[in-house]
Biopython code that builds the backbone (N, CA, C, O; Angstrom):
import numpy as np
from Bio.PDB.StructureBuilder import StructureBuilder

atoms = [
    (1, "MET", "N", (142.853, -8.416, -23.088)),
    (1, "MET", "CA", (141.399, -8.430, -22.987)),
    (1, "MET", "C", (140.906, -7.295, -22.115)),
    (1, "MET", "O", (139.839, -6.738, -22.375)),
    (2, "ARG", "N", (141.655, -6.942, -21.091)),
    (2, "ARG", "CA", (141.244, -5.852, -20.222)),
    (2, "ARG", "C", (141.062, -4.574, -21.026)),
    (2, "ARG", "O", (140.090, -3.847, -20.826)),
    (3, "VAL", "N", (141.990, -4.299, -21.931)),
    (3, "VAL", "CA", (141.880, -3.117, -22.773)),
    (3, "VAL", "C", (140.625, -3.199, -23.623)),
    (3, "VAL", "O", (139.914, -2.207, -23.783)),
    (4, "THR", "N", (140.348, -4.382, -24.173)),
    (4, "THR", "CA", (139.145, -4.562, -24.979)),
    (4, "THR", "C", (137.905, -4.256, -24.160)),
    (4, "THR", "O", (136.992, -3.587, -24.645)),
    (5, "ALA", "N", (137.860, -4.735, -22.932)),
    (5, "ALA", "CA", (136.703, -4.481, -22.077)),
    (5, "ALA", "C", (136.544, -2.993, -21.821)),
    (5, "ALA", "O", (135.427, -2.475, -21.827)),
    (6, "ILE", "N", (137.646, -2.310, -21.597)),
    (6, "ILE", "CA", (137.594, -0.863, -21.383)),
    (6, "ILE", "C", (137.107, -0.171, -22.643)),
    (6, "ILE", "O", (136.263, 0.723, -22.577)),
    (7, "VAL", "N", (137.631, -0.577, -23.787)),
    (7, "VAL", "CA", (137.205, 0.013, -25.057)),
    (7, "VAL", "C", (135.722, -0.228, -25.268)),
    (7, "VAL", "O", (134.999, 0.681, -25.676)),
    (8, "LEU", "N", (135.261, -1.436, -24.998)),
    (8, "LEU", "CA", (133.840, -1.735, -25.171)),
    (8, "LEU", "C", (132.985, -0.907, -24.229)),
    (8, "LEU", "O", (131.946, -0.385, -24.632)),
    (9, "ALA", "N", (133.407, -0.783, -22.992)),
    (9, "ALA", "CA", (132.640, 0.006, -22.030)),
    (9, "ALA", "C", (132.599, 1.467, -22.443)),
    (9, "ALA", "O", (131.545, 2.101, -22.391)),
    (10, "LEU", "N", (133.728, 1.997, -22.849)),
    (10, "LEU", "CA", (133.770, 3.378, -23.300)),
    (10, "LEU", "C", (132.969, 3.554, -24.577)),
    (10, "LEU", "O", (132.263, 4.549, -24.742)),
    (11, "SER", "N", (133.078, 2.594, -25.476)),
    (11, "SER", "CA", (132.342, 2.673, -26.732)),
    (11, "SER", "C", (130.844, 2.677, -26.482)),
    (11, "SER", "O", (130.111, 3.454, -27.095)),
    (12, "ALA", "N", (130.391, 1.825, -25.596)),
    (12, "ALA", "CA", (128.967, 1.760, -25.295)),
    (12, "ALA", "C", (128.483, 3.081, -24.707)),
    (12, "ALA", "O", (127.375, 3.526, -25.005)),
    (13, "ALA", "N", (129.290, 3.691, -23.896)),
    (13, "ALA", "CA", (128.917, 4.966, -23.282)),
    (13, "ALA", "C", (128.853, 6.091, -24.305)),
    (13, "ALA", "O", (128.118, 7.059, -24.110)),
    (14, "MET", "N", (129.619, 5.977, -25.406)),
    (14, "MET", "CA", (129.688, 7.053, -26.393)),
    (14, "MET", "C", (128.634, 6.923, -27.488)),
    (14, "MET", "O", (128.431, 7.880, -28.236)),
    (15, "GLY", "N", (127.965, 5.802, -27.613)),
    (15, "GLY", "CA", (126.862, 5.701, -28.545)),
    (15, "GLY", "C", (127.130, 5.126, -29.923)),
    (15, "GLY", "O", (126.261, 5.273, -30.782)),
    (16, "GLY", "N", (128.255, 4.484, -30.214)),
    (16, "GLY", "CA", (128.529, 3.842, -31.510)),
    (16, "GLY", "C", (128.341, 2.338, -31.383)),
    (16, "GLY", "O", (127.982, 1.871, -30.302)),
    (17, "THR", "N", (128.565, 1.559, -32.433)),
    (17, "THR", "CA", (128.412, 0.104, -32.330)),
    (17, "THR", "C", (129.657, -0.611, -32.822)),
    (17, "THR", "O", (130.357, -0.124, -33.709)),
    (18, "ALA", "N", (129.922, -1.757, -32.243)),
    (18, "ALA", "CA", (131.040, -2.611, -32.650)),
    (18, "ALA", "C", (130.749, -4.013, -32.157)),
    (18, "ALA", "O", (129.929, -4.206, -31.259)),
    (19, "SER", "N", (131.414, -4.982, -32.739)),
    (19, "SER", "CA", (131.249, -6.359, -32.310)),
    (19, "SER", "C", (132.630, -6.974, -32.188)),
    (19, "SER", "O", (133.396, -6.990, -33.151)),
    (20, "ILE", "N", (132.945, -7.480, -31.012)),
    (20, "ILE", "CA", (134.249, -8.093, -30.777)),
    (20, "ILE", "C", (134.019, -9.466, -30.163)),
    (20, "ILE", "O", (133.370, -9.587, -29.124)),
    (21, "ALA", "N", (134.546, -10.487, -30.798)),
    (21, "ALA", "CA", (134.418, -11.842, -30.272)),
    (21, "ALA", "C", (135.401, -12.027, -29.134)),
    (21, "ALA", "O", (136.561, -11.627, -29.240)),
    (22, "ALA", "N", (134.946, -12.630, -28.044)),
    (22, "ALA", "CA", (135.790, -12.850, -26.886)),
    (22, "ALA", "C", (136.679, -14.070, -27.055)),
    (22, "ALA", "O", (137.566, -14.290, -26.231)),
    (23, "GLY", "N", (136.476, -14.857, -28.076)),
    (23, "GLY", "CA", (137.283, -16.043, -28.308)),
    (23, "GLY", "C", (136.396, -17.177, -28.784)),
    (23, "GLY", "O", (135.173, -17.044, -28.813)),
    (24, "PRO", "N", (137.018, -18.311, -29.162)),
    (24, "PRO", "CA", (136.236, -19.440, -29.673)),
    (24, "PRO", "C", (135.205, -19.903, -28.646)),
    (24, "PRO", "O", (135.533, -20.146, -27.485)),
    (25, "GLY", "N", (133.963, -20.020, -29.089)),
    (25, "GLY", "CA", (132.915, -20.524, -28.216)),
    (25, "GLY", "C", (132.438, -19.542, -27.170)),
    (25, "GLY", "O", (131.627, -19.892, -26.313)),
    (26, "LYS", "N", (132.934, -18.305, -27.227)),
    (26, "LYS", "CA", (132.529, -17.312, -26.231)),
    (26, "LYS", "C", (131.598, -16.301, -26.892)),
    (26, "LYS", "O", (131.663, -16.082, -28.101)),
    (27, "PRO", "N", (130.746, -15.697, -26.103)),
    (27, "PRO", "CA", (129.803, -14.738, -26.677)),
    (27, "PRO", "C", (130.512, -13.516, -27.250)),
    (27, "PRO", "O", (131.627, -13.169, -26.859)),
    (28, "THR", "N", (129.832, -12.890, -28.176)),
    (28, "THR", "CA", (130.344, -11.673, -28.791)),
    (28, "THR", "C", (129.816, -10.473, -28.021)),
    (28, "THR", "O", (128.638, -10.421, -27.667)),
    (29, "ALA", "N", (130.680, -9.523, -27.768)),
    (29, "ALA", "CA", (130.264, -8.301, -27.076)),
    (29, "ALA", "C", (129.922, -7.245, -28.109)),
    (29, "ALA", "O", (130.699, -6.999, -29.031)),
    (30, "ASN", "N", (128.782, -6.631, -27.963)),
    (30, "ASN", "CA", (128.380, -5.543, -28.853)),
    (30, "ASN", "C", (128.480, -4.229, -28.097)),
    (30, "ASN", "O", (128.104, -4.141, -26.929)),
    (31, "ALA", "N", (128.984, -3.226, -28.765)),
    (31, "ALA", "CA", (129.118, -1.918, -28.131)),
    (31, "ALA", "C", (128.989, -0.847, -29.192)),
    (31, "ALA", "O", (128.968, -1.133, -30.389)),
    (32, "VAL", "N", (128.906, 0.344, -28.754)),
    (32, "VAL", "CA", (128.734, 1.488, -29.634)),
    (32, "VAL", "C", (130.047, 2.250, -29.713)),
    (32, "VAL", "O", (130.688, 2.495, -28.690)),
    (33, "MET", "N", (130.459, 2.636, -30.947)),
    (33, "MET", "CA", (131.714, 3.375, -31.104)),
    (33, "MET", "C", (131.485, 4.599, -31.969)),
    (33, "MET", "O", (130.698, 4.574, -32.916)),
    (34, "ARG", "N", (132.181, 5.662, -31.630)),
    (34, "ARG", "CA", (132.101, 6.885, -32.410)),
    (34, "ARG", "C", (133.421, 7.628, -32.224)),
    (34, "ARG", "O", (134.045, 7.554, -31.166)),
    (35, "ALA", "N", (133.833, 8.337, -33.256)),
    (35, "ALA", "CA", (135.070, 9.122, -33.169)),
    (35, "ALA", "C", (134.860, 10.284, -32.209)),
    (35, "ALA", "O", (133.807, 10.921, -32.202)),
    (36, "VAL", "N", (135.867, 10.544, -31.409)),
    (36, "VAL", "CA", (135.815, 11.644, -30.454)),
    (36, "VAL", "C", (137.051, 12.499, -30.651)),
    (36, "VAL", "O", (138.165, 11.983, -30.750)),
    (37, "GLU", "N", (136.853, 13.795, -30.707)),
    (37, "GLU", "CA", (137.981, 14.716, -30.832)),
    (37, "GLU", "C", (138.241, 15.337, -29.471)),
    (37, "GLU", "O", (137.321, 15.821, -28.812)),
    (38, "VAL", "N", (139.497, 15.319, -29.055)),
    (38, "VAL", "CA", (139.890, 15.900, -27.782)),
    (38, "VAL", "C", (140.827, 17.058, -28.068)),
    (38, "VAL", "O", (141.820, 16.901, -28.779)),
    (39, "VAL", "N", (140.517, 18.209, -27.520)),
    (39, "VAL", "CA", (141.364, 19.383, -27.699)),
    (39, "VAL", "C", (142.046, 19.667, -26.371)),
    (39, "VAL", "O", (141.386, 19.943, -25.369)),
    (40, "LEU", "N", (143.367, 19.599, -26.369)),
    (40, "LEU", "CA", (144.135, 19.868, -25.167)),
    (40, "LEU", "C", (144.494, 21.344, -25.112)),
    (40, "LEU", "O", (144.676, 21.976, -26.152)),
    (41, "PRO", "N", (144.597, 21.900, -23.909)),
    (41, "PRO", "CA", (144.955, 23.312, -23.808)),
    (41, "PRO", "C", (146.370, 23.558, -24.326)),
    (41, "PRO", "O", (147.260, 22.719, -24.187)),
    (42, "ALA", "N", (146.546, 24.717, -24.921)),
    (42, "ALA", "CA", (147.875, 25.082, -25.416)),
    (42, "ALA", "C", (148.785, 25.357, -24.227)),
    (42, "ALA", "O", (148.340, 25.848, -23.190)),
    (43, "GLY", "N", (150.035, 25.042, -24.387)),
    (43, "GLY", "CA", (151.014, 25.306, -23.343)),
    (43, "GLY", "C", (152.253, 25.919, -23.956)),
    (43, "GLY", "O", (152.386, 26.009, -25.177)),
    (44, "ALA", "N", (153.140, 26.331, -23.105)),
    (44, "ALA", "CA", (154.405, 26.881, -23.584)),
    (44, "ALA", "C", (155.199, 25.772, -24.257)),
    (44, "ALA", "O", (155.247, 24.649, -23.755)),
    (45, "SER", "N", (155.813, 26.076, -25.373)),
    (45, "SER", "CA", (156.570, 25.042, -26.084)),
    (45, "SER", "C", (158.065, 25.144, -25.832)),
    (45, "SER", "O", (158.811, 24.216, -26.146)),
    (46, "THR", "N", (158.509, 26.255, -25.270)),
    (46, "THR", "CA", (159.931, 26.403, -24.938)),
    (46, "THR", "C", (160.065, 27.037, -23.559)),
    (46, "THR", "O", (159.163, 27.718, -23.070)),
    (47, "PHE", "N", (161.207, 26.794, -22.958)),
    (47, "PHE", "CA", (161.495, 27.361, -21.645)),
    (47, "PHE", "C", (161.749, 28.863, -21.753)),
    (47, "PHE", "O", (162.128, 29.360, -22.814)),
    (48, "PRO", "N", (161.535, 29.585, -20.647)),
    (48, "PRO", "CA", (161.811, 31.022, -20.656)),
    (48, "PRO", "C", (163.276, 31.288, -21.005)),
    (48, "PRO", "O", (164.150, 30.489, -20.668)),
    (49, "PRO", "N", (163.545, 32.411, -21.682)),
    (49, "PRO", "CA", (164.924, 32.714, -22.070)),
    (49, "PRO", "C", (165.841, 32.872, -20.856)),
    (49, "PRO", "O", (165.408, 33.237, -19.763)),
    (50, "GLY", "N", (167.092, 32.590, -21.086)),
    (50, "GLY", "CA", (168.105, 32.740, -20.052)),
    (50, "GLY", "C", (169.228, 31.764, -20.288)),
    (50, "GLY", "O", (169.110, 30.853, -21.107)),
    (51, "PRO", "N", (170.330, 31.952, -19.566)),
    (51, "PRO", "CA", (171.455, 31.019, -19.705)),
    (51, "PRO", "C", (171.016, 29.598, -19.347)),
    (51, "PRO", "O", (170.588, 29.347, -18.221)),
    (52, "GLY", "N", (171.120, 28.691, -20.279)),
    (52, "GLY", "CA", (170.723, 27.302, -20.068)),
    (52, "GLY", "C", (169.399, 26.943, -20.716)),
    (52, "GLY", "O", (169.050, 25.765, -20.789)),
    (53, "ALA", "N", (168.645, 27.945, -21.194)),
    (53, "ALA", "CA", (167.341, 27.660, -21.806)),
    (53, "ALA", "C", (167.490, 26.783, -23.045)),
    (53, "ALA", "O", (166.717, 25.844, -23.237)),
    (54, "ASP", "N", (168.477, 27.082, -23.882)),
    (54, "ASP", "CA", (168.673, 26.272, -25.093)),
    (54, "ASP", "C", (168.939, 24.813, -24.744)),
    (54, "ASP", "O", (168.418, 23.906, -25.393)),
    (55, "LEU", "N", (169.746, 24.597, -23.724)),
    (55, "LEU", "CA", (170.067, 23.234, -23.297)),
    (55, "LEU", "C", (168.820, 22.531, -22.747)),
    (55, "LEU", "O", (168.575, 21.365, -23.058)),
    (56, "ALA", "N", (168.042, 23.233, -21.937)),
    (56, "ALA", "CA", (166.808, 22.644, -21.394)),
    (56, "ALA", "C", (165.823, 22.336, -22.520)),
    (56, "ALA", "O", (165.169, 21.293, -22.510)),
    (57, "ASN", "N", (165.719, 23.246, -23.491)),
    (57, "ASN", "CA", (164.823, 23.001, -24.630)),
    (57, "ASN", "C", (165.286, 21.796, -25.442)),
    (57, "ASN", "O", (164.466, 21.038, -25.961)),
    (58, "GLN", "N", (166.580, 21.625, -25.548)),
    (58, "GLN", "CA", (167.135, 20.507, -26.315)),
    (58, "GLN", "C", (166.977, 19.185, -25.567)),
    (58, "GLN", "O", (166.620, 18.173, -26.171)),
    (59, "GLN", "N", (167.235, 19.183, -24.277)),
    (59, "GLN", "CA", (167.308, 17.923, -23.525)),
    (59, "GLN", "C", (166.026, 17.552, -22.780)),
    (59, "GLN", "O", (165.730, 16.367, -22.629)),
    (60, "CYS", "N", (165.274, 18.522, -22.320)),
    (60, "CYS", "CA", (164.129, 18.214, -21.449)),
    (60, "CYS", "C", (162.809, 18.079, -22.202)),
    (60, "CYS", "O", (161.983, 17.227, -21.875)),
    (61, "VAL", "N", (162.618, 18.929, -23.218)),
    (61, "VAL", "CA", (161.330, 18.987, -23.909)),
    (61, "VAL", "C", (161.061, 17.734, -24.737)),
    (61, "VAL", "O", (159.924, 17.500, -25.145)),
    (62, "MET", "N", (162.083, 16.932, -24.988)),
    (62, "MET", "CA", (161.831, 15.691, -25.735)),
    (62, "MET", "C", (160.946, 14.733, -24.939)),
    (62, "MET", "O", (160.287, 13.871, -25.520)),
    (63, "CYS", "N", (160.928, 14.878, -23.611)),
    (63, "CYS", "CA", (160.094, 14.004, -22.784)),
    (63, "CYS", "C", (159.069, 14.759, -21.936)),
    (63, "CYS", "O", (158.014, 14.215, -21.612)),
    (64, "HIS", "N", (159.372, 15.999, -21.579)),
    (64, "HIS", "CA", (158.535, 16.763, -20.655)),
    (64, "HIS", "C", (157.988, 18.014, -21.317)),
    (64, "HIS", "O", (158.659, 18.638, -22.140)),
    (65, "SER", "N", (156.769, 18.375, -20.955)),
    (65, "SER", "CA", (156.257, 19.665, -21.401)),
    (65, "SER", "C", (156.863, 20.741, -20.502)),
    (65, "SER", "O", (157.178, 20.494, -19.338)),
    (66, "VAL", "N", (157.016, 21.923, -21.060)),
    (66, "VAL", "CA", (157.529, 23.047, -20.275)),
    (66, "VAL", "C", (156.592, 23.306, -19.098)),
    (66, "VAL", "O", (157.047, 23.544, -17.979)),
    (67, "ASP", "N", (155.290, 23.259, -19.350)),
    (67, "ASP", "CA", (154.326, 23.517, -18.277)),
    (67, "ASP", "C", (154.464, 22.515, -17.139)),
    (67, "ASP", "O", (154.348, 22.892, -15.973)),
    (68, "MET", "N", (154.708, 21.250, -17.453)),
    (68, "MET", "CA", (154.876, 20.248, -16.399)),
    (68, "MET", "C", (156.076, 20.592, -15.523)),
    (68, "MET", "O", (156.007, 20.485, -14.299)),
    (69, "VAL", "N", (157.160, 21.000, -16.144)),
    (69, "VAL", "CA", (158.363, 21.356, -15.379)),
    (69, "VAL", "C", (158.093, 22.594, -14.535)),
    (69, "VAL", "O", (158.490, 22.654, -13.371)),
    (70, "MET", "N", (157.422, 23.577, -15.116)),
    (70, "MET", "CA", (157.175, 24.831, -14.404)),
    (70, "MET", "C", (156.167, 24.672, -13.266)),
    (70, "MET", "O", (156.125, 25.506, -12.361)),
    (71, "ARG", "N", (155.359, 23.617, -13.298)),
    (71, "ARG", "CA", (154.391, 23.374, -12.220)),
    (71, "ARG", "C", (155.002, 22.615, -11.044)),
    (71, "ARG", "O", (154.329, 22.399, -10.036)),
    (72, "GLN", "N", (156.251, 22.215, -11.156)),
    (72, "GLN", "CA", (156.901, 21.524, -10.047)),
    (72, "GLN", "C", (157.127, 22.523, -8.914)),
    (72, "GLN", "O", (157.230, 23.725, -9.158)),
    (73, "PRO", "N", (157.203, 22.036, -7.693)),
    (73, "PRO", "CA", (157.497, 22.971, -6.602)),
    (73, "PRO", "C", (158.902, 23.541, -6.781)),
    (73, "PRO", "O", (159.770, 22.875, -7.346)),
    (74, "PRO", "N", (159.134, 24.756, -6.311)),
    (74, "PRO", "CA", (160.486, 25.322, -6.403)),
    (74, "PRO", "C", (161.473, 24.428, -5.642)),
    (74, "PRO", "O", (161.232, 24.059, -4.493)),
    (75, "LEU", "N", (162.571, 24.093, -6.292)),
    (75, "LEU", "CA", (163.560, 23.198, -5.696)),
    (75, "LEU", "C", (164.916, 23.881, -5.609)),
    (75, "LEU", "O", (165.236, 24.757, -6.413)),
    (76, "ALA", "N", (165.701, 23.476, -4.634)),
    (76, "ALA", "CA", (167.073, 23.964, -4.496)),
    (76, "ALA", "C", (167.945, 23.325, -5.580)),
    (76, "ALA", "O", (167.581, 22.303, -6.162)),
    (77, "PHE", "N", (169.088, 23.936, -5.838)),
    (77, "PHE", "CA", (169.995, 23.439, -6.879)),
    (77, "PHE", "C", (170.304, 21.952, -6.705)),
    (77, "PHE", "O", (170.205, 21.187, -7.664)),
    (78, "ASP", "N", (170.677, 21.535, -5.493)),
    (78, "ASP", "CA", (171.047, 20.128, -5.278)),
    (78, "ASP", "C", (169.885, 19.176, -5.592)),
    (78, "ASP", "O", (170.105, 18.069, -6.085)),
    (79, "THR", "N", (168.666, 19.601, -5.310)),
    (79, "THR", "CA", (167.503, 18.763, -5.604)),
    (79, "THR", "C", (167.251, 18.702, -7.103)),
    (79, "THR", "O", (166.983, 17.627, -7.641)),
    (80, "TRP", "N", (167.335, 19.866, -7.799)),
    (80, "TRP", "CA", (167.199, 19.845, -9.262)),
    (80, "TRP", "C", (168.290, 18.979, -9.880)),
    (80, "TRP", "O", (168.034, 18.226, -10.820)),
    (81, "LYS", "N", (169.506, 19.086, -9.350)),
    (81, "LYS", "CA", (170.617, 18.289, -9.884)),
    (81, "LYS", "C", (170.322, 16.796, -9.734)),
    (81, "LYS", "O", (170.568, 16.014, -10.652)),
    (82, "ALA", "N", (169.796, 16.408, -8.577)),
    (82, "ALA", "CA", (169.453, 14.998, -8.354)),
    (82, "ALA", "C", (168.338, 14.556, -9.304)),
    (82, "ALA", "O", (168.368, 13.437, -9.817)),
    (83, "GLU", "N", (167.360, 15.424, -9.540)),
    (83, "GLU", "CA", (166.266, 15.093, -10.460)),
    (83, "GLU", "C", (166.777, 14.925, -11.889)),
    (83, "GLU", "O", (166.402, 13.978, -12.580)),
    (84, "VAL", "N", (167.626, 15.838, -12.324)),
    (84, "VAL", "CA", (168.174, 15.757, -13.683)),
    (84, "VAL", "C", (169.045, 14.508, -13.825)),
    (84, "VAL", "O", (168.963, 13.803, -14.830)),
    (85, "ALA", "N", (169.869, 14.239, -12.828)),
    (85, "ALA", "CA", (170.718, 13.039, -12.863)),
    (85, "ALA", "C", (169.860, 11.770, -12.908)),
    (85, "ALA", "O", (170.203, 10.804, -13.590)),
    (86, "LYS", "N", (168.742, 11.784, -12.175)),
    (86, "LYS", "CA", (167.833, 10.627, -12.175)),
    (86, "LYS", "C", (167.261, 10.388, -13.575)),
    (86, "LYS", "O", (167.103, 9.241, -13.993)),
    (87, "MET", "N", (166.955, 11.454, -14.289)),
    (87, "MET", "CA", (166.436, 11.291, -15.655)),
    (87, "MET", "C", (167.444, 10.533, -16.515)),
    (87, "MET", "O", (167.066, 9.736, -17.374)),
    (88, "ARG", "N", (168.708, 10.784, -16.280)),
    (88, "ARG", "CA", (169.777, 10.122, -17.047)),
    (88, "ARG", "C", (170.000, 8.691, -16.572)),
    (88, "ARG", "O", (170.004, 7.760, -17.377)),
    (89, "THR", "N", (170.186, 8.515, -15.262)),
    (89, "THR", "CA", (170.595, 7.206, -14.749)),
    (89, "THR", "C", (169.442, 6.218, -14.598)),
    (89, "THR", "O", (169.614, 5.025, -14.849)),
    (90, "VAL", "N", (168.272, 6.700, -14.191)),
    (90, "VAL", "CA", (167.139, 5.800, -13.959)),
    (90, "VAL", "C", (166.291, 5.621, -15.214)),
    (90, "VAL", "O", (165.886, 4.506, -15.543)),
    (91, "TYR", "N", (166.024, 6.729, -15.914)),
    (91, "TYR", "CA", (165.101, 6.676, -17.051)),
    (91, "TYR", "C", (165.793, 6.640, -18.410)),
    (91, "TYR", "O", (165.128, 6.548, -19.442)),
    (92, "GLY", "N", (167.116, 6.712, -18.417)),
    (92, "GLY", "CA", (167.857, 6.556, -19.664)),
    (92, "GLY", "C", (167.844, 7.751, -20.596)),
    (92, "GLY", "O", (168.026, 7.596, -21.804)),
    (93, "ALA", "N", (167.631, 8.943, -20.054)),
    (93, "ALA", "CA", (167.666, 10.139, -20.904)),
    (93, "ALA", "C", (169.049, 10.256, -21.549)),
    (93, "ALA", "O", (170.061, 10.070, -20.874)),
    (94, "PRO", "N", (169.101, 10.561, -22.841)),
    (94, "PRO", "CA", (170.395, 10.675, -23.533)),
    (94, "PRO", "C", (171.070, 12.004, -23.205)),
    (94, "PRO", "O", (171.295, 12.839, -24.081)),
    (95, "LEU", "N", (171.380, 12.176, -21.948)),
    (95, "LEU", "CA", (171.926, 13.425, -21.428)),
    (95, "LEU", "C", (173.382, 13.225, -21.026)),
    (95, "LEU", "O", (173.667, 12.426, -20.135)),
    (96, "PRO", "N", (174.309, 13.935, -21.666)),
    (96, "PRO", "CA", (175.710, 13.814, -21.256)),
    (96, "PRO", "C", (175.876, 14.274, -19.804)),
    (96, "PRO", "O", (175.294, 15.286, -19.415)),
    (97, "PRO", "N", (176.648, 13.559, -19.006)),
    (97, "PRO", "CA", (176.797, 13.908, -17.589)),
    (97, "PRO", "C", (177.303, 15.332, -17.372)),
    (97, "PRO", "O", (176.975, 15.961, -16.366)),
    (98, "GLU", "N", (178.098, 15.841, -18.306)),
    (98, "GLU", "CA", (178.636, 17.196, -18.128)),
    (98, "GLU", "C", (177.574, 18.286, -18.296)),
    (98, "GLU", "O", (177.852, 19.455, -18.029)),
    (99, "GLN", "N", (176.360, 17.924, -18.733)),
    (99, "GLN", "CA", (175.285, 18.915, -18.882)),
    (99, "GLN", "C", (174.350, 18.970, -17.674)),
    (99, "GLN", "O", (173.498, 19.855, -17.587)),
    (100, "ILE", "N", (174.506, 18.040, -16.754)),
    (100, "ILE", "CA", (173.602, 17.961, -15.601)),
    (100, "ILE", "C", (173.635, 19.242, -14.777)),
    (100, "ILE", "O", (172.580, 19.796, -14.469)),
    (101, "ASP", "N", (174.819, 19.726, -14.414)),
    (101, "ASP", "CA", (174.912, 20.943, -13.599)),
    (101, "ASP", "C", (174.310, 22.148, -14.311)),
    (101, "ASP", "O", (173.614, 22.948, -13.687)),
    (102, "ASP", "N", (174.570, 22.286, -15.610)),
    (102, "ASP", "CA", (174.047, 23.435, -16.355)),
    (102, "ASP", "C", (172.520, 23.428, -16.385)),
    (102, "ASP", "O", (171.889, 24.470, -16.208)),
    (103, "ILE", "N", (171.931, 22.265, -16.607)),
    (103, "ILE", "CA", (170.472, 22.182, -16.630)),
    (103, "ILE", "C", (169.908, 22.438, -15.234)),
    (103, "ILE", "O", (168.927, 23.167, -15.087)),
    (104, "ALA", "N", (170.516, 21.847, -14.215)),
    (104, "ALA", "CA", (170.049, 22.061, -12.840)),
    (104, "ALA", "C", (170.164, 23.534, -12.450)),
    (104, "ALA", "O", (169.280, 24.067, -11.780)),
    (105, "ARG", "N", (171.226, 24.180, -12.856)),
    (105, "ARG", "CA", (171.412, 25.610, -12.568)),
    (105, "ARG", "C", (170.299, 26.432, -13.234)),
    (105, "ARG", "O", (169.729, 27.334, -12.621)),
    (106, "TYR", "N", (170.004, 26.106, -14.490)),
    (106, "TYR", "CA", (168.941, 26.819, -15.201)),
    (106, "TYR", "C", (167.585, 26.588, -14.524)),
    (106, "TYR", "O", (166.832, 27.538, -14.307)),
    (107, "LEU", "N", (167.273, 25.340, -14.192)),
    (107, "LEU", "CA", (165.993, 25.039, -13.549)),
    (107, "LEU", "C", (165.879, 25.734, -12.196)),
    (107, "LEU", "O", (164.792, 26.158, -11.806)),
    (108, "THR", "N", (166.988, 25.850, -11.487)),
    (108, "THR", "CA", (166.988, 26.571, -10.218)),
    (108, "THR", "C", (166.713, 28.053, -10.452)),
    (108, "THR", "O", (166.019, 28.693, -9.662)),
    (109, "THR", "N", (167.257, 28.595, -11.536)),
    (109, "THR", "CA", (167.041, 30.008, -11.855)),
    (109, "THR", "C", (165.571, 30.287, -12.166)),
    (109, "THR", "O", (165.023, 31.291, -11.710)),
    (110, "ILE", "N", (164.930, 29.412, -12.933)),
    (110, "ILE", "CA", (163.544, 29.684, -13.336)),
    (110, "ILE", "C", (162.505, 29.142, -12.360)),
    (110, "ILE", "O", (161.363, 29.601, -12.355)),
    (111, "ASN", "N", (162.893, 28.160, -11.527)),
    (111, "ASN", "CA", (161.923, 27.544, -10.617)),
    (111, "ASN", "C", (162.642, 26.952, -9.412)),
    (111, "ASN", "O", (162.519, 25.764, -9.114)),
    (112, "GLY", "N", (163.385, 27.798, -8.734)),
    (112, "GLY", "CA", (164.156, 27.298, -7.605)),
    (112, "GLY", "C", (163.922, 28.094, -6.345)),
    (112, "GLY", "O", (163.227, 29.110, -6.327)),
    (113, "LYS", "N", (164.535, 27.585, -5.290)),
    (113, "LYS", "CA", (164.455, 28.309, -4.020)),
    (113, "LYS", "C", (165.824, 28.442, -3.422)),
    (113, "LYS", "O", (165.974, 29.023, -2.347)),
]
sb = StructureBuilder()
sb.init_structure("model")
sb.init_model(0)
sb.init_chain("A")
sb.init_seg("    ")
for serial, (resi, resn, name, xyz) in enumerate(atoms, 1):
    if name == "N":
        sb.init_residue(resn, " ", resi, " ")
    sb.init_atom(name, np.array(xyz, "f"), 0.0, 1.0, " ", f" {name:<3s}", serial, name[0])
structure = sb.get_structure()
């Protein structure tokens, strides 16, 4: 229901109409709805060339945008390695453990200290 309330509030603000019943015996909420097009800024779709770029493009871009990775603060190799390992162990990234060092090395090269 919370999502419905948000949708109704947003719909009313945008100027379209809709009717959603809150449930048996409850009042109906009327709101305005209209299609909205959102254009997101273009970003880099692949990592900069270099040793390890292919691996990063294969393993990282499935979940992360290149721009998001490049906007991270510069990190030392050990910190990048811990971050990459966390993607595998905590978030379940399908990353073979033997690729962790290679990806961390590449990330250190393009955005490290």
